[in-house]
Structures are given as structure tokens and as C-alpha cells.
N, C-alpha and C positions, 0 to 999 in steps of 0.2 A: 132327898137331895136338898141341900141348903138353898135358901131363896137366891142368894148371890150366884150360886152355881147355875140355877135354873135361868137366871137372867143371861148369863154368858152362853149357855147352851141355846137359848132363844136367839141370841146374836148370831150364833153359828148357823142355826136353821135359816134365819133371814138371809145370811150371806149365801147359803146354798141355793136359795130361791133366786137370788141375784145372778149367780152363776148360770142357773138354768135359763133365765131370761136372756142373758148375754149370748149363749150358744144356740138358742133356738133358731132353726133354719140356717145354721152356719155349717161350714165345712172346715176341716183341719187347715187347709191352705189359707183360709181367711185370717188365721193368726199371723201368718207370714206377711200377708198383704196389708192388713189393717192394724196399724200401730195402736190406734185408740182401743180397739177390741182387745189386743194383746195386753195393753197396760191395765185396762179395766178388769179383765179376767184375772190377771195377776193380783191386783189389789183385792178383789173379792176373796180369792183363795188365801191371801195374806190375812185378811180379817178373820176367816175361819180359824186359822192357826193361832192368831193372837188371842182370840176369845178362848180357844182351847187351853192356851197356856195359863189362863187366869182361873180355870176351874180347879178347885181344891183337890188335894190328894184323895180326900174322902169321897168327893164327887166322882172322881175318876174311878175309884175302886167300886163304886156302885154301878158303873157302866163298863165292865171289862171287855165288852164286845166292840167298843169304840177304840180305834187305834190312836190313842192320844199322842204317843211319842212320835209316830209317823206324821201326824197332822202338824204338830209343832215343828218337827224337823223340816217339813215342806215349807212352812212359813219362814223358818230361818234361812233356808236355801234361797228362797225368792227374795228376801230382804238383803241378805249379805252377799249373795252372788248374783245380784241384779243384772250384771253385765254378761252373764252366761246362762240365761234362762233357756232351757230346751223347750221349744214350742210343742214338740211331740209329747213330751212328758206333761206339759201344761194341759194339752188337749185331752190326753188319756185320763188325767186326773179329773178334769171337768166332766167328761162324758161317762167314764166308768166308775170312778170312786165317789164322786160327790152325791149322786142320787142315792146310793146305798147308805152313805154316811147320814144323809138327811133322814132316811127312814129310821136308822138307829137312834138318832138324836131325838126324834119325835117320840119314839118308844121310851126313851130315857126320862123324858119329863112328862110323859103321859098326856100330850096334847093331840 
């Protein structure tokens, strides 16, 4: 993987760690009640998607197990449909998808 791609993947890993910190000891209903948490979690997931969008086609091909298109699609949805973010989808993404994504990203860059 090219150096620039590794930098972007590291940004993604860092943002997954941020997501984990944000949701630690939280419940799904906290997203409804806590605007700051909802906004912060949204931003962290946007960062994952933005960094993913900057990984080269070659870098993506080297890591076919990473759902690149879905990650970028989630980012686009959060950014462009900011007025209609489904907190249940946001929570499931943070709790179910992000930890597995992190593991795959770590494997991808060998850290």
C-alpha cells in the first residue's frame, strides 16, 4: 500500500478509536437525548468515510475485505442528508460495524 494510502487508513483507524471512546458506557437512547454525543459520533463516522474516499483505487484493491463503497456512502449520507440522520442506524454502525472495520484496517496496514 502506498504511503499516502497508509496515512488515510491510519486516519480511519484513529476515527474508529474515537467512535469507541464516544460510545463507551452509553446506550442507544443516549443518541436521542444527547445532541453533543449524536453530533460527535456523526462527525467521527464522517471522518472515516472521508478518509476512505481518499484511498487510491490501488489501495482499495489491496484490501478487498474493506467495504469501501459502503463506508463512503455512509459518509455521503451523513453529510448530505444531515437533516435526516437515523440514530438507530448511527448506533448500529458505531457498535456493530466500526469495531470489525477497525480490525480489518489494522490488518491492511500491518500495525
